[in-house]
N, C-alpha and C positions, 0 to 999 in steps of 0.2 A: 172178420171181413165180411162185407155185404156189397159185393159188386155183381150186378146182373147185366150181362151183355144185351144189347138191343139188336133186334133183327136176327139175321142168320149169322151171328158171330158166336165165337166160343172163347171162354176164358181158360187158359191152360197154364200149368206150371211146368216149365221146361225141365227136362231131365239132363243133369250135367254130365257131359262125356268124361270118360275116364282119363286121368292125366298120366297114369302109369300103367304098364302091363302087369300081369300076375307075377312075373319075375322081377318087377321092380324098375323096369326100363321106362324113362321118361319119353312120352309121345308128343312130339312138337305139333303146333297147330296145323302146319302144312300136310301132316301125315294122317290126321284124324279123319274119320268117315265123314261124308258130307250130309248124310241124313240127319234130321232133327227129330227128336222125340219129345213128347210132353204128356202130361196127365191132365185129363179133362177135369176142371174144377167146377165149372158152371156153364150152362147152355143158355142161349138167348131164346127166341120164339121158334126154335127148330122142333118139329115133332119127330118122334123116333121112327115112325113109318116113313117120313120123308127123308130122314138122314139117320142111319142106324148107329149112333153113338150115345153114350150116356155118361153121367158123372163117374169118375174113377177109371175110365178106359184109358189105355195107353195107346197113342196115336203117333203116326209119322206126319210131318207137315213141311210145306215149303216156308221159308221165312222171309220172303221179300216185302210183304205188305202188312206185317204185324205191328202192333202198337204195344211198346213195353211200358210196364208200370211197376212200382215197388210199393208194397204195403207191409208194414211191420218188419221191415228188413228182408222180405222174401220178394224175389223177382217173379213176375207173371207176364203173360202175353195175351192180347186179345186178337184173334185172327178171324178172318172171314171163313165160313164153312168150306168155301171152294178151295181153300189153301190146305185142307186136310186131305191127304193122299192115301192113307191106309189106317186100319185099326189093327193093332198087334194083339193077338189072341194067344194065350199060352196053354 
């Protein structure tokens, strides 16, 4: 895959939410957490000192203005950097 976002956009791979609990109980859509997570795949022209994320980081984002695309059967999102609300550090 060779997709390079333009400007202050970020290409991410959404992290799929769990369908079941550890005990095997099914979680319906209405009960799932509303936060959205993704893994940064590619950055546009954002410099790290301007925006402290890099490839491979796990982020939280709002999903109202993202562009979905599918490449080789995998789903990706392109979002504006302003839609990234946090970086998850372990």
